N, C-alpha and C positions, 0 to 999 in steps of 0.2 A: 554824094558817096559813090565810090567806084566799085562795081561788082567784081569780085575776084573768084575764080573757080579753082577749087583744089580737088585733085584726083587722088583717090586712095587705091591701094592694091586690092584687086578683086572686088571692088565695091563701086557703086555709082558715085558720080561727082558730088561734092558738097560745096555749097556756095557760101560766101561770106562777104559782108560789106565792110570795106576798109575805108576809114575816113581819109579823105584826100587833104593832107596838110603839108606844110613845109617840112615837118618832121618825118623822117623815113621810118616806117614801121616795119620791122622784120619779125616774121613769125618765130624764128629760132630764138629771138630774145624773149618772146612772150611765153611760148609753150614748149620750147625745145625742139620744134620741128625744123627741118632743113628746107629752106625755100629754093626751088630749082626753077630755072628759066622755062623748062618745058612744061611746067605745071604739075609735075609729079610730086607727091608728098609721101615719103616712106613711112606711113603709119597705117594701122589697120582700120581706123575709124576716125572721122572728124565730125563733131556735132556742130551744126551751124551756129546755134545760139551761144554755146560756150566759147567758140573762137571769137565771135564778135564781141562778147562781153569782156573777154580777157584783153583784147586789143583796146577796147574803150577804156577799161580800167588802167591799163598800162600807160596810155597817153595822158589821161587826166590826172592820175595820182602824181606823176612826175612833174607835170606843169604846176600843180598846187604846192608840191613840196619845194620846188625851186623858188616860187614866189615867196613862200614862207621863209626860207633861208635868206633870200635876198633882202627882205624887209628887216629881218633880225640883224644881218650884217650892217645894213644901212644905219639902223638906230645905234648900234655899237660904235661904228666909225664916227657918227655925228657926235656922240657923247665924248669920244676920245679926242676929236679935233677941237671941239669947243670947250672942253673941260667943264661941261655943264652937268648939272644934276639931271636925273631922269625926270622929264616933264610928265605931268599927268596926262596930257594929250597923247604923248608918244606911247605911254603904257596902255592907255585906253584903245588907241588905234591898233597896237600889236595884239592885245587881247581880243579885240573885235575881229581882226583878221584871222587869228587862230581859231576862233569859233566858226567863222565862215568856212575855213578850210576843213575843219572837222565835220561840219554839217554837209559839205559837198562830198567828202569821202564817204560819209555815212549814206548819203543819197545814192552814190554810185554803187556801193556794195549792196544796197537794198534792191537794186535792179537785178541782181544775180539770182 
């Protein structure tokens, strides 16, 4: 994790840990804040824990949603190409994946 320091107007600096991944995480997408290169954040207060949790939720919710959609589209295309009926294994796998996604999302929101 890379430590990032955010400075607020008339208040001490608030620090946050942003996970270093290939995905670019921008605070303005998560919290509506404007990221500036000089490190200034035009807000009156930033809470360390809230910023970190929102970034964490933002990254992981979208990863799991994209995986979920990808598997759904894969099964649909497979059935369309092969003119096959839905196999029990495919339905079981899709349901199992759905449960895993819902469990992970629940786990992420429980850390809030």
